NUFI-205901 format. One record per residue: y, z, x of N, C-alpha, C, O in turn. Coordinates in Angstrom, 3 decimals. Example, Ala and Ser with C-alpha at 12.3 -4.5 7.8 and 13.67 -1.06 7.14 Angstrom:
% residues 2
+----------+----------+----------+----------+----------+----------+----------+----------+----------+----------+----------+----------+
:      n.y :      n.z :      n.x :     ca.y :     ca.z :     ca.x :      c.y :      c.z :      c.x :      o.y :      o.z :      o.x :
+----------+----------+----------+----------+----------+----------+----------+----------+----------+----------+----------+----------+
:   -5.690 :    7.800 :   13.190 :   -4.500 :    7.800 :   12.300 :   -3.300 :    7.800 :   13.200 :   -3.319 :    8.465 :   14.236 :
:   -2.250 :    7.080 :   12.850 :   -1.060 :    7.140 :   13.670 :    0.030 :    7.870 :   12.900 :    1.138 :    8.039 :   13.409 :
+----------+----------+----------+----------+----------+----------+----------+----------+----------+----------+----------+----------+
//
This chain:
% residues 168
+----------+----------+----------+----------+----------+----------+----------+----------+----------+----------+----------+----------+
:      n.y :      n.z :      n.x :     ca.y :     ca.z :     ca.x :      c.y :      c.z :      c.x :      o.y :      o.z :      o.x :
+----------+----------+----------+----------+----------+----------+----------+----------+----------+----------+----------+----------+
:    1.101 :   28.398 :    0.189 :    0.893 :   26.977 :    0.346 :    2.240 :   26.300 :    0.621 :    3.242 :   26.614 :   -0.021 :
:    2.251 :   25.401 :    1.546 :    3.463 :   24.651 :    1.865 :    3.671 :   23.545 :    0.851 :    2.727 :   23.081 :    0.211 :
:    4.924 :   23.128 :    0.713 :    5.250 :   22.046 :   -0.203 :    4.940 :   20.695 :    0.412 :    4.355 :   20.615 :    1.492 :
:    5.330 :   19.638 :   -0.274 :    5.079 :   18.292 :    0.228 :    5.811 :   18.031 :    1.544 :    6.857 :   18.619 :    1.819 :
:    5.253 :   17.163 :    2.327 :    5.839 :   16.734 :    3.599 :    6.945 :   15.738 :    3.307 :    6.803 :   14.881 :    2.435 :
:    8.043 :   15.847 :    4.033 :    9.114 :   14.852 :    3.936 :    8.655 :   13.632 :    4.729 :    8.751 :   13.612 :    5.956 :
:    8.167 :   12.634 :    4.041 :    7.584 :   11.478 :    4.733 :    8.626 :   10.622 :    5.440 :    8.266 :    9.770 :    6.252 :
:    9.900 :   10.828 :    5.154 :   10.944 :   10.136 :    5.915 :   10.962 :   10.631 :    7.359 :   11.347 :    9.903 :    8.275 :
:   10.536 :   11.889 :    7.546 :   10.569 :   12.516 :    8.866 :    9.181 :   12.681 :    9.483 :    9.065 :   13.063 :   10.647 :
:    8.148 :   12.403 :    8.728 :    6.782 :   12.618 :    9.200 :    6.415 :   11.630 :   10.306 :    6.937 :   10.516 :   10.370 :
:    5.520 :   12.061 :   11.159 :    4.985 :   11.183 :   12.202 :    4.328 :    9.969 :   11.546 :    3.553 :   10.092 :   10.597 :
:    4.656 :    8.809 :   12.074 :    4.089 :    7.590 :   11.493 :    3.968 :    6.552 :   12.592 :    4.860 :    6.402 :   13.427 :
:    2.861 :    5.843 :   12.579 :    2.674 :    4.731 :   13.522 :    3.406 :    3.514 :   12.981 :    3.364 :    3.241 :   11.782 :
:    4.071 :    2.789 :   13.858 :    4.731 :    1.543 :   13.467 :    3.709 :    0.422 :   13.581 :    3.309 :    0.048 :   14.684 :
:    3.297 :   -0.103 :   12.465 :    2.311 :   -1.180 :   12.431 :    3.006 :   -2.476 :   12.044 :    4.021 :   -2.463 :   11.347 :
:    2.461 :   -3.581 :   12.497 :    2.975 :   -4.893 :   12.120 :    1.781 :   -5.824 :   11.937 :    1.124 :   -6.208 :   12.905 :
:    1.513 :   -6.178 :   10.693 :    0.404 :   -7.064 :   10.374 :    0.933 :   -8.471 :   10.195 :    1.696 :   -8.739 :    9.266 :
:    0.533 :   -9.373 :   11.078 :    0.951 :  -10.762 :   10.980 :    0.154 :  -11.537 :    9.939 :    0.532 :  -12.645 :    9.559 :
:   -0.933 :  -10.961 :    9.486 :   -1.780 :  -11.618 :    8.491 :   -2.928 :  -10.710 :    8.091 :   -3.032 :   -9.576 :    8.557 :
:   -3.787 :  -11.223 :    7.225 :   -4.918 :  -10.442 :    6.731 :   -5.843 :   -9.995 :    7.858 :   -6.436 :   -8.919 :    7.787 :
:   -5.966 :  -10.826 :    8.905 :   -6.860 :  -10.493 :   10.010 :   -6.404 :   -9.215 :   10.716 :   -7.226 :   -8.380 :   11.091 :
:   -5.091 :   -9.070 :   10.892 :   -4.562 :   -7.856 :   11.524 :   -4.869 :   -6.624 :   10.675 :   -5.242 :   -5.575 :   11.199 :
:   -4.710 :   -6.762 :    9.373 :   -5.035 :   -5.657 :    8.484 :   -6.519 :   -5.328 :    8.577 :   -6.887 :   -4.155 :    8.646 :
:   -7.370 :   -6.338 :    8.579 :   -8.820 :   -6.105 :    8.669 :   -9.179 :   -5.380 :    9.970 :  -10.031 :   -4.492 :    9.967 :
:   -8.544 :   -5.746 :   11.063 :   -8.816 :   -5.068 :   12.340 :   -8.373 :   -3.605 :   12.296 :   -9.045 :   -2.733 :   12.845 :
:   -7.247 :   -3.341 :   11.645 :   -6.786 :   -1.957 :   11.518 :   -7.751 :   -1.158 :   10.642 :   -8.022 :    0.009 :   10.923 :
:   -8.264 :   -1.775 :    9.594 :   -9.252 :   -1.085 :    8.757 :  -10.496 :   -0.752 :    9.570 :  -11.079 :    0.319 :    9.398 :
:  -10.908 :   -1.652 :   10.450 :  -12.046 :   -1.372 :   11.342 :  -11.765 :   -0.138 :   12.202 :  -12.624 :    0.732 :   12.346 :
:  -10.551 :   -0.067 :   12.775 :  -10.181 :    1.084 :   13.618 :  -10.209 :    2.385 :   12.823 :  -10.729 :    3.401 :   13.284 :
:   -9.640 :    2.333 :   11.624 :   -9.606 :    3.545 :   10.803 :  -11.002 :    3.980 :   10.381 :  -11.309 :    5.172 :   10.363 :
:  -11.837 :    3.019 :   10.046 :  -13.202 :    3.337 :    9.637 :  -13.990 :    3.945 :   10.800 :  -14.745 :    4.899 :   10.608 :
:  -13.816 :    3.398 :   11.994 :  -14.499 :    3.934 :   13.173 :  -14.019 :    5.353 :   13.476 :  -14.817 :    6.224 :   13.822 :
:  -12.714 :    5.580 :   13.345 :  -12.178 :    6.916 :   13.587 :  -12.688 :    7.911 :   12.549 :  -12.993 :    9.058 :   12.876 :
:  -12.778 :    7.468 :   11.307 :  -13.314 :    8.342 :   10.254 :  -14.759 :    8.716 :   10.579 :  -15.143 :    9.880 :   10.468 :
:  -15.553 :    7.730 :   10.977 :  -16.959 :    7.986 :   11.311 :  -17.079 :    8.926 :   12.510 :  -18.007 :    9.731 :   12.579 :
:  -16.141 :    8.823 :   13.454 :  -16.167 :    9.670 :   14.644 :  -15.555 :   11.051 :   14.396 :  -15.654 :   11.941 :   15.241 :
:  -14.922 :   11.222 :   13.230 :  -14.301 :   12.498 :   12.911 :  -12.943 :   12.703 :   13.566 :  -12.467 :   13.834 :   13.658 :
:  -12.314 :   11.622 :   14.022 :  -11.024 :   11.746 :   14.704 :   -9.841 :   11.275 :   13.864 :   -8.700 :   11.368 :   14.315 :
:  -10.081 :   10.781 :   12.672 :   -8.998 :   10.271 :   11.832 :   -8.223 :   11.437 :   11.230 :   -8.807 :   12.349 :   10.645 :
:   -6.909 :   11.396 :   11.380 :   -6.051 :   12.407 :   10.768 :   -4.900 :   11.702 :   10.064 :   -4.625 :   10.529 :   10.319 :
:   -4.234 :   12.428 :    9.179 :   -3.095 :   11.884 :    8.455 :   -1.875 :   12.769 :    8.677 :   -1.995 :   13.953 :    8.990 :
:   -0.704 :   12.170 :    8.510 :    0.539 :   12.923 :    8.714 :    1.452 :   12.860 :    7.489 :    2.602 :   13.295 :    7.550 :
:    0.953 :   12.327 :    6.393 :    1.739 :   12.249 :    5.168 :    1.226 :   13.235 :    4.141 :    0.604 :   14.239 :    4.487 :
:    1.487 :   12.949 :    2.888 :    1.078 :   13.832 :    1.800 :   -0.274 :   13.474 :    1.199 :   -0.834 :   14.241 :    0.416 :
:   -0.791 :   12.318 :    1.564 :   -2.063 :   11.862 :    1.010 :   -3.153 :   11.906 :    2.055 :   -2.890 :   11.870 :    3.257 :
:   -4.384 :   11.985 :    1.575 :   -5.533 :   11.804 :    2.463 :   -5.614 :   10.318 :    2.825 :   -4.977 :    9.480 :    2.187 :
:   -6.390 :   10.009 :    3.836 :   -6.596 :    8.601 :    4.199 :   -7.193 :    7.848 :    3.013 :   -6.809 :    6.710 :    2.745 :
:   -8.116 :    8.469 :    2.311 :   -8.742 :    7.822 :    1.157 :   -7.708 :    7.494 :    0.088 :   -7.748 :    6.409 :   -0.494 :
:   -6.789 :    8.405 :   -0.179 :   -5.753 :    8.150 :   -1.183 :   -4.864 :    6.983 :   -0.766 :   -4.525 :    6.137 :   -1.594 :
:   -4.486 :    6.931 :    0.502 :   -3.652 :    5.831 :    0.989 :   -4.353 :    4.491 :    0.872 :   -3.748 :    3.506 :    0.448 :
:   -5.620 :    4.446 :    1.244 :   -6.393 :    3.205 :    1.140 :   -6.549 :    2.782 :   -0.315 :   -6.368 :    1.612 :   -0.651 :
:   -6.883 :    3.728 :   -1.168 :   -7.092 :    3.417 :   -2.583 :   -5.794 :    2.934 :   -3.232 :   -5.804 :    1.997 :   -4.030 :
:   -4.691 :    3.570 :   -2.888 :   -3.393 :    3.143 :   -3.419 :   -3.115 :    1.689 :   -3.026 :   -2.729 :    0.880 :   -3.870 :
:   -3.308 :    1.363 :   -1.769 :   -3.079 :   -0.014 :   -1.314 :   -4.000 :   -0.982 :   -2.043 :   -3.578 :   -2.076 :   -2.416 :
:   -5.256 :   -0.591 :   -2.250 :   -6.213 :   -1.451 :   -2.953 :   -5.773 :   -1.695 :   -4.396 :   -5.876 :   -2.816 :   -4.896 :
:   -5.289 :   -0.664 :   -5.057 :   -4.858 :   -0.802 :   -6.454 :   -3.661 :   -1.747 :   -6.586 :   -3.611 :   -2.569 :   -7.501 :
:   -2.708 :   -1.625 :   -5.675 :   -1.534 :   -2.495 :   -5.730 :   -1.928 :   -3.927 :   -5.392 :   -1.435 :   -4.869 :   -6.013 :
:   -2.813 :   -4.097 :   -4.412 :   -3.307 :   -5.425 :   -4.024 :   -3.976 :   -6.093 :   -5.232 :   -3.706 :   -7.256 :   -5.534 :
:   -4.843 :   -5.353 :   -5.913 :   -5.560 :   -5.893 :   -7.071 :   -4.608 :   -6.247 :   -8.208 :   -4.770 :   -7.283 :   -8.853 :
:   -3.622 :   -5.400 :   -8.455 :   -2.701 :   -5.630 :   -9.569 :   -1.907 :   -6.923 :   -9.392 :   -1.560 :   -7.576 :  -10.376 :
:   -1.619 :   -7.293 :   -8.155 :   -0.873 :   -8.528 :   -7.909 :   -1.712 :   -9.761 :   -8.242 :   -1.168 :  -10.849 :   -8.432 :
:   -3.026 :   -9.596 :   -8.311 :   -3.909 :  -10.697 :   -8.709 :   -4.317 :  -10.591 :  -10.173 :   -4.414 :  -11.603 :  -10.868 :
:   -4.554 :   -9.380 :  -10.639 :   -5.110 :   -9.172 :  -11.976 :   -4.067 :   -8.832 :  -13.033 :   -4.322 :   -8.971 :  -14.229 :
:   -2.907 :   -8.391 :  -12.596 :   -1.852 :   -7.968 :  -13.504 :   -1.639 :   -6.468 :  -13.432 :   -2.579 :   -5.697 :  -13.238 :
:   -0.402 :   -6.077 :  -13.591 :   -0.047 :   -4.669 :  -13.562 :   -0.243 :   -4.077 :  -14.951 :   -0.037 :   -4.766 :  -15.950 :
:   -0.638 :   -2.814 :  -15.026 :   -0.788 :   -2.182 :  -16.337 :    0.525 :   -2.246 :  -17.118 :    1.606 :   -2.138 :  -16.539 :
:    0.424 :   -2.419 :  -18.406 :    1.612 :   -2.544 :  -19.252 :    2.546 :   -1.349 :  -19.097 :    3.767 :   -1.510 :  -19.120 :
:    1.994 :   -0.175 :  -18.944 :    2.822 :    1.019 :  -18.825 :    3.482 :    1.204 :  -17.468 :    4.322 :    2.089 :  -17.304 :
:    3.113 :    0.381 :  -16.495 :    3.641 :    0.527 :  -15.125 :    4.911 :   -0.289 :  -14.947 :    5.003 :   -1.125 :  -14.048 :
:    5.880 :   -0.045 :  -15.801 :    7.146 :   -0.777 :  -15.748 :    8.259 :    0.184 :  -15.355 :    8.578 :    1.106 :  -16.106 :
:    8.853 :   -0.025 :  -14.182 :    9.937 :    0.866 :  -13.764 :   11.187 :    0.663 :  -14.616 :   11.339 :   -0.371 :  -15.266 :
:   12.073 :    1.646 :  -14.612 :   13.315 :    1.493 :  -15.377 :   14.162 :    0.351 :  -14.815 :   14.053 :   -0.008 :  -13.642 :
:   14.999 :   -0.204 :  -15.674 :   15.829 :   -1.348 :  -15.298 :   16.704 :   -1.103 :  -14.086 :   16.871 :   -1.993 :  -13.252 :
:   17.267 :    0.098 :  -13.976 :   18.143 :    0.386 :  -12.827 :   17.373 :    0.296 :  -11.520 :   17.914 :   -0.148 :  -10.508 :
:   16.094 :    0.721 :  -11.537 :   15.289 :    0.675 :  -10.322 :   14.936 :   -0.769 :   -9.960 :   14.941 :   -1.141 :   -8.786 :
:   14.629 :   -1.578 :  -10.979 :   14.338 :   -2.998 :  -10.719 :   15.558 :   -3.689 :  -10.130 :   15.432 :   -4.475 :   -9.191 :
:   16.716 :   -3.410 :  -10.662 :   17.943 :   -4.018 :  -10.145 :   18.185 :   -3.587 :   -8.701 :   18.484 :   -4.419 :   -7.843 :
:   18.057 :   -2.294 :   -8.436 :   18.260 :   -1.791 :   -7.068 :   17.246 :   -2.408 :   -6.107 :   17.600 :   -2.785 :   -4.990 :
:   15.994 :   -2.511 :   -6.535 :   14.956 :   -3.088 :   -5.677 :   15.269 :   -4.543 :   -5.348 :   15.151 :   -4.967 :   -4.198 :
:   15.666 :   -5.297 :   -6.353 :   15.985 :   -6.712 :   -6.125 :   17.193 :   -6.869 :   -5.213 :   17.208 :   -7.738 :   -4.341 :
:   18.197 :   -6.035 :   -5.409 :   19.425 :   -6.155 :   -4.615 :   19.258 :   -5.678 :   -3.176 :   19.784 :   -6.295 :   -2.250 :
:   18.523 :   -4.576 :   -2.988 :   18.516 :   -3.933 :   -1.684 :   17.210 :   -4.050 :   -0.904 :   17.216 :   -3.876 :    0.314 :
:   16.099 :   -4.338 :   -1.561 :   14.824 :   -4.306 :   -0.859 :   14.029 :   -5.604 :   -0.905 :   13.141 :   -5.802 :   -0.076 :
:   14.320 :   -6.485 :   -1.842 :   13.497 :   -7.681 :   -2.035 :   13.387 :   -8.522 :   -0.769 :   12.281 :   -8.886 :   -0.368 :
:   14.505 :   -8.834 :   -0.138 :   14.486 :   -9.703 :    1.029 :   13.584 :   -9.133 :    2.132 :   12.767 :   -9.856 :    2.703 :
:   13.732 :   -7.856 :    2.424 :   12.910 :   -7.225 :    3.460 :   11.441 :   -7.162 :    3.028 :   10.540 :   -7.377 :    3.838 :
:   11.212 :   -6.867 :    1.751 :    9.836 :   -6.731 :    1.260 :    9.071 :   -8.039 :    1.375 :    7.933 :   -8.050 :    1.845 :
:    9.674 :   -9.136 :    0.954 :    8.956 :  -10.416 :    0.981 :    8.925 :  -11.018 :    2.382 :    8.250 :  -12.022 :    2.610 :
:    9.652 :  -10.413 :    3.322 :    9.580 :  -10.833 :    4.718 :    8.480 :  -10.083 :    5.467 :    8.203 :  -10.386 :    6.628 :
:    7.848 :   -9.101 :    4.806 :    6.762 :   -8.347 :    5.431 :    7.224 :   -7.131 :    6.192 :    6.459 :   -6.568 :    6.975 :
:    8.460 :   -6.706 :    5.984 :    8.944 :   -5.488 :    6.634 :    8.194 :   -4.294 :    6.052 :    7.799 :   -4.294 :    4.886 :
:    8.011 :   -3.293 :    6.881 :    7.355 :   -2.080 :    6.414 :    8.191 :   -1.447 :    5.309 :    9.403 :   -1.280 :    5.445 :
:    7.534 :   -1.106 :    4.236 :    8.222 :   -0.457 :    3.121 :    8.825 :    0.858 :    3.606 :    8.254 :    1.505 :    4.484 :
:    9.964 :    1.265 :    3.054 :   10.588 :    2.513 :    3.499 :    9.766 :    3.732 :    3.088 :    9.212 :    3.792 :    1.991 :
:    9.705 :    4.690 :    3.990 :    8.979 :    5.940 :    3.720 :    9.851 :    6.880 :    2.911 :   11.079 :    6.809 :    2.958 :
:    9.202 :    7.755 :    2.174 :    9.902 :    8.834 :    1.507 :   10.473 :    8.506 :    0.150 :   11.193 :    9.321 :   -0.428 :
:   10.171 :    7.330 :   -0.375 :   10.690 :    6.978 :   -1.697 :    9.668 :    7.387 :   -2.747 :    8.515 :    6.960 :   -2.693 :
:   10.078 :    8.198 :   -3.683 :    9.187 :    8.657 :   -4.744 :    9.379 :    7.787 :   -5.972 :   10.415 :    7.873 :   -6.632 :
:    8.392 :    6.943 :   -6.293 :    8.509 :    6.097 :   -7.481 :    8.472 :    6.940 :   -8.755 :    7.976 :    8.067 :   -8.745 :
:    8.996 :    6.393 :   -9.847 :    8.940 :    7.136 :  -11.114 :    7.505 :    7.299 :  -11.597 :    6.602 :    6.569 :  -11.188 :
:    7.323 :    8.275 :  -12.477 :    5.987 :    8.600 :  -12.987 :    5.296 :    7.405 :  -13.634 :    4.070 :    7.316 :  -13.581 :
:    6.041 :    6.484 :  -14.243 :    5.392 :    5.333 :  -14.881 :    4.643 :    4.481 :  -13.852 :    3.711 :    3.759 :  -14.206 :
:    5.040 :    4.562 :  -12.601 :    4.342 :    3.846 :  -11.524 :    3.235 :    4.726 :  -10.948 :    2.087 :    4.294 :  -10.842 :
:    3.579 :    5.963 :  -10.576 :    2.596 :    6.826 :   -9.924 :    1.414 :    7.134 :  -10.834 :    0.298 :    7.329 :  -10.352 :
:    1.644 :    7.179 :  -12.140 :    0.537 :    7.442 :  -13.067 :   -0.580 :    6.410 :  -12.926 :   -1.745 :    6.718 :  -13.174 :
:   -0.231 :    5.197 :  -12.532 :   -1.218 :    4.122 :  -12.415 :   -1.696 :    3.886 :  -10.988 :   -2.804 :    3.390 :  -10.786 :
:   -0.884 :    4.229 :  -10.003 :   -1.197 :    3.810 :   -8.642 :   -1.353 :    4.938 :   -7.640 :   -1.616 :    4.676 :   -6.466 :
:   -1.198 :    6.181 :   -8.062 :   -1.376 :    7.315 :   -7.152 :   -2.747 :    7.928 :   -7.395 :   -2.965 :    8.596 :   -8.406 :
:   -3.671 :    7.700 :   -6.464 :   -5.022 :    8.246 :   -6.648 :   -5.055 :    9.758 :   -6.447 :   -4.240 :   10.324 :   -5.719 :
:   -5.992 :   10.377 :   -7.094 :   -6.163 :   11.823 :   -6.940 :   -6.901 :   12.153 :   -5.653 :   -7.446 :   11.265 :   -4.998 :
:   -6.918 :   13.424 :   -5.294 :   -7.550 :   13.844 :   -4.044 :   -9.073 :   13.706 :   -4.045 :   -9.709 :   13.854 :   -3.002 :
:   -9.656 :   13.423 :   -5.205 :  -11.115 :   13.318 :   -5.284 :  -11.657 :   11.982 :   -4.774 :  -12.866 :   11.842 :   -4.594 :
:  -10.787 :   11.003 :   -4.538 :  -11.257 :    9.693 :   -4.094 :  -11.916 :    9.824 :   -2.716 :  -11.389 :   10.481 :   -1.818 :
:  -13.063 :    9.191 :   -2.575 :  -13.832 :    9.258 :   -1.323 :  -13.382 :    8.165 :   -0.358 :  -13.058 :    7.052 :   -0.770 :
:  -13.366 :    8.496 :    0.916 :  -12.930 :    7.551 :    1.939 :  -13.736 :    6.252 :    1.876 :  -13.154 :    5.167 :    1.852 :
:  -15.054 :    6.351 :    1.848 :  -15.889 :    5.141 :    1.854 :  -15.629 :    4.260 :    0.639 :  -15.613 :    3.034 :    0.752 :
:  -15.426 :    4.875 :   -0.522 :  -15.136 :    4.109 :   -1.737 :  -13.777 :    3.419 :   -1.643 :  -13.639 :    2.249 :   -2.002 :
:  -12.784 :    4.148 :   -1.160 :  -11.447 :    3.575 :   -1.035 :  -11.428 :    2.450 :   -0.005 :  -10.796 :    1.418 :   -0.227 :
:  -12.108 :    2.641 :    1.106 :  -12.172 :    1.594 :    2.133 :  -12.858 :    0.355 :    1.567 :  -12.389 :   -0.763 :    1.781 :
:  -13.952 :    0.539 :    0.856 :  -14.657 :   -0.602 :    0.257 :  -13.773 :   -1.313 :   -0.765 :  -13.791 :   -2.540 :   -0.857 :
:  -13.014 :   -0.554 :   -1.520 :  -12.139 :   -1.146 :   -2.531 :  -11.064 :   -2.008 :   -1.868 :  -10.825 :   -3.138 :   -2.295 :
:  -10.416 :   -1.481 :   -0.828 :   -9.382 :   -2.267 :   -0.148 :   -9.982 :   -3.476 :    0.552 :   -9.415 :   -4.567 :    0.495 :
:  -11.107 :   -3.299 :    1.202 :  -11.765 :   -4.457 :    1.843 :  -12.143 :   -5.510 :    0.803 :  -12.041 :   -6.708 :    1.065 :
:  -12.572 :   -5.072 :   -0.356 :  -12.929 :   -6.004 :   -1.424 :  -11.731 :   -6.805 :   -1.901 :  -11.849 :   -8.002 :   -2.167 :
:  -10.587 :   -6.162 :   -2.010 :   -9.371 :   -6.876 :   -2.431 :   -8.939 :   -7.873 :   -1.354 :   -8.532 :   -8.994 :   -1.658 :
:   -9.032 :   -7.453 :   -0.111 :   -8.711 :   -8.338 :    1.005 :   -9.631 :   -9.560 :    0.993 :   -9.186 :  -10.684 :    1.225 :
:  -10.886 :   -9.333 :    0.728 :  -11.861 :  -10.429 :    0.684 :  -11.565 :  -11.408 :   -0.452 :  -11.759 :  -12.615 :   -0.308 :
:  -11.105 :  -10.891 :   -1.553 :  -10.753 :  -11.790 :   -2.671 :   -9.720 :  -12.818 :   -2.219 :   -9.839 :  -14.000 :   -2.542 :
:   -8.704 :  -12.373 :   -1.473 :   -7.689 :  -13.330 :   -1.021 :   -8.230 :  -14.231 :    0.080 :   -7.801 :  -15.379 :    0.197 :
:   -9.152 :  -13.741 :    0.880 :   -9.785 :  -14.607 :    1.893 :  -10.569 :  -15.740 :    1.226 :  -10.623 :  -16.859 :    1.736 :
:  -11.171 :  -15.429 :    0.082 :  -11.953 :  -16.437 :   -0.654 :  -11.075 :  -17.400 :   -1.440 :  -11.578 :  -18.344 :   -2.048 :
:   -9.785 :  -17.170 :   -1.432 :   -8.886 :  -18.108 :   -2.083 :   -8.217 :  -17.626 :   -3.348 :   -7.403 :  -18.350 :   -3.921 :
:   -8.533 :  -16.418 :   -3.806 :   -7.811 :  -15.912 :   -4.975 :   -6.348 :  -15.729 :   -4.605 :   -6.019 :  -15.406 :   -3.464 :
:   -5.489 :  -15.934 :   -5.565 :   -4.050 :  -15.944 :   -5.306 :   -3.370 :  -14.761 :   -5.973 :   -3.772 :  -14.305 :   -7.044 :
:   -2.337 :  -14.283 :   -5.316 :   -1.431 :  -13.333 :   -5.949 :   -0.578 :  -14.149 :   -6.900 :    0.147 :  -15.042 :   -6.463 :
:   -0.648 :  -13.867 :   -8.171 :    0.053 :  -14.711 :   -9.145 :    0.805 :  -13.927 :  -10.210 :    1.551 :  -14.509 :  -10.998 :
:    0.619 :  -12.637 :  -10.240 :    1.250 :  -11.829 :  -11.283 :    2.637 :  -11.380 :  -10.822 :    2.843 :  -11.128 :   -9.635 :
:    3.585 :  -11.280 :  -11.750 :    4.919 :  -10.826 :  -11.362 :    4.908 :   -9.367 :  -10.902 :    4.146 :   -8.544 :  -11.409 :
:    5.752 :   -9.078 :   -9.954 :    5.925 :   -7.710 :   -9.474 :    6.757 :   -6.924 :  -10.480 :    7.760 :   -7.435 :  -10.978 :
:    6.362 :   -5.696 :  -10.788 :    7.180 :   -4.884 :  -11.685 :    8.582 :   -4.624 :  -11.119 :    9.531 :   -4.422 :  -11.878 :
:    8.707 :   -4.628 :   -9.808 :   10.007 :   -4.380 :   -9.176 :   10.784 :   -5.646 :   -8.861 :   11.996 :   -5.696 :   -9.071 :
:   10.096 :   -6.675 :   -8.357 :   10.782 :   -7.845 :   -7.820 :   10.665 :   -9.094 :   -8.685 :   11.301 :  -10.107 :   -8.393 :
:    9.872 :   -9.038 :   -9.733 :    9.702 :  -10.203 :  -10.597 :    8.748 :  -11.222 :   -9.996 :    7.804 :  -10.862 :   -9.293 :
:    8.996 :  -12.482 :  -10.275 :    8.120 :  -13.561 :   -9.814 :    8.187 :  -13.689 :   -8.294 :    9.265 :  -13.700 :   -7.700 :
:    7.011 :  -13.784 :   -7.684 :    6.890 :  -13.989 :   -6.245 :    5.871 :  -15.084 :   -5.994 :    4.946 :  -15.265 :   -6.786 :
:    6.030 :  -15.816 :   -4.900 :    5.001 :  -16.773 :   -4.513 :    3.828 :  -15.993 :   -3.923 :    3.942 :  -14.807 :   -3.616 :
:    2.702 :  -16.683 :   -3.774 :    1.542 :  -16.042 :   -3.151 :    1.897 :  -15.558 :   -1.739 :    1.541 :  -14.440 :   -1.366 :
:    2.585 :  -16.379 :   -0.960 :    2.936 :  -16.000 :    0.414 :    3.900 :  -14.819 :    0.446 :    3.775 :  -13.943 :    1.302 :
:    4.857 :  -14.787 :   -0.475 :    5.758 :  -13.630 :   -0.548 :    4.974 :  -12.364 :   -0.882 :    5.186 :  -11.305 :   -0.291 :
:    4.058 :  -12.501 :   -1.851 :    3.224 :  -11.361 :   -2.225 :    2.401 :  -10.887 :   -1.041 :    2.299 :   -9.685 :   -0.797 :
:    1.811 :  -11.823 :   -0.302 :    0.970 :  -11.436 :    0.833 :    1.795 :  -10.658 :    1.856 :    1.355 :   -9.614 :    2.336 :
:    2.961 :  -11.145 :    2.188 :    3.806 :  -10.431 :    3.151 :    4.212 :   -9.061 :    2.605 :    4.232 :   -8.081 :    3.350 :
:    4.536 :   -8.985 :    1.315 :    4.890 :   -7.714 :    0.709 :    3.706 :   -6.740 :    0.787 :    3.880 :   -5.572 :    1.136 :
:    2.522 :   -7.220 :    0.467 :    1.326 :   -6.371 :    0.505 :    1.063 :   -5.860 :    1.922 :    0.728 :   -4.691 :    2.114 :
:    1.216 :   -6.739 :    2.909 :    0.993 :   -6.326 :    4.295 :    2.014 :   -5.266 :    4.695 :    1.660 :   -4.291 :    5.359 :
:    3.273 :   -5.442 :    4.302 :    4.300 :   -4.443 :    4.602 :    4.022 :   -3.118 :    3.917 :    4.281 :   -2.054 :    4.481 :
:    3.499 :   -3.181 :    2.708 :    3.129 :   -1.976 :    1.972 :    1.983 :   -1.252 :    2.687 :    2.000 :   -0.028 :    2.819 :
:    0.997 :   -2.014 :    3.141 :   -0.120 :   -1.420 :    3.886 :    0.354 :   -0.850 :    5.224 :   -0.144 :    0.186 :    5.666 :
:    1.313 :   -1.519 :    5.872 :    1.865 :   -0.998 :    7.131 :    2.407 :    0.415 :    6.932 :    2.206 :    1.291 :    7.773 :
:    3.095 :    0.627 :    5.810 :    3.639 :    1.946 :    5.521 :    2.517 :    2.974 :    5.391 :    2.494 :    3.964 :    6.122 :
:    1.602 :    2.747 :    4.477 :    0.593 :    3.762 :    4.166 :   -0.409 :    3.963 :    5.296 :   -0.797 :    5.100 :    5.565 :
:   -0.835 :    2.908 :    5.959 :   -1.772 :    3.053 :    7.056 :   -1.096 :    3.648 :    8.287 :   -1.766 :    4.195 :    9.163 :
:    0.229 :    3.542 :    8.353 :    0.960 :    4.141 :    9.454 :    0.892 :    5.662 :    9.469 :    1.113 :    6.281 :   10.510 :
:    0.587 :    6.272 :    8.325 :    0.415 :    7.718 :    8.255 :   -1.000 :    8.141 :    8.638 :   -1.319 :    9.330 :    8.631 :
:   -1.838 :    7.182 :    8.969 :   -3.223 :    7.456 :    9.378 :   -3.310 :    7.244 :   10.887 :   -2.870 :    6.221 :   11.410 :
:   -3.884 :    8.227 :   11.575 :   -3.926 :    8.215 :   13.040 :   -5.390 :    8.257 :   13.498 :   -6.081 :    9.255 :   13.295 :
:   -5.853 :    7.169 :   14.116 :   -7.254 :    7.090 :   14.521 :   -7.660 :    8.131 :   15.556 :   -8.854 :    8.367 :   15.738 :
:   -6.734 :    8.745 :   16.224 :   -7.075 :    9.800 :   17.176 :   -7.196 :    9.262 :   18.510 :   -7.479 :   10.002 :   19.451 :
+----------+----------+----------+----------+----------+----------+----------+----------+----------+----------+----------+----------+
//
């Protein structure tokens, strides 16, 4: 069995979501490709895992992050100093960064997650914000963010993970 893929070097589509509508259209493309049997991935996760991960992070920004999902202080400082500006501007999150176990334990789905369930979960979170629910919880990495900063950060996060999914 081969080891994990170096996602810094893995094939990835460069996506740019200007808003929730762009993300919704990309989800439509991925869902159609899955139904047609042409969807493939180039990272370490299945498409379902990537979708579910994005859904969990999206939900946590509205509902609150689990108490145990607190990164170490050095990581929070580094994130604020080196990544915050790009993250809240909607830049694609950097590939190949392995978060500490306190984060992955809560946000890394197992391989058993089903594509249809994960897609429904992410669409449901997207719909919550369309209906007016706000991102209001502090980020474990970046601290307090406005709703608009959170939205751009979430879109950039989705750009990363969905970029490893190829509709064929």
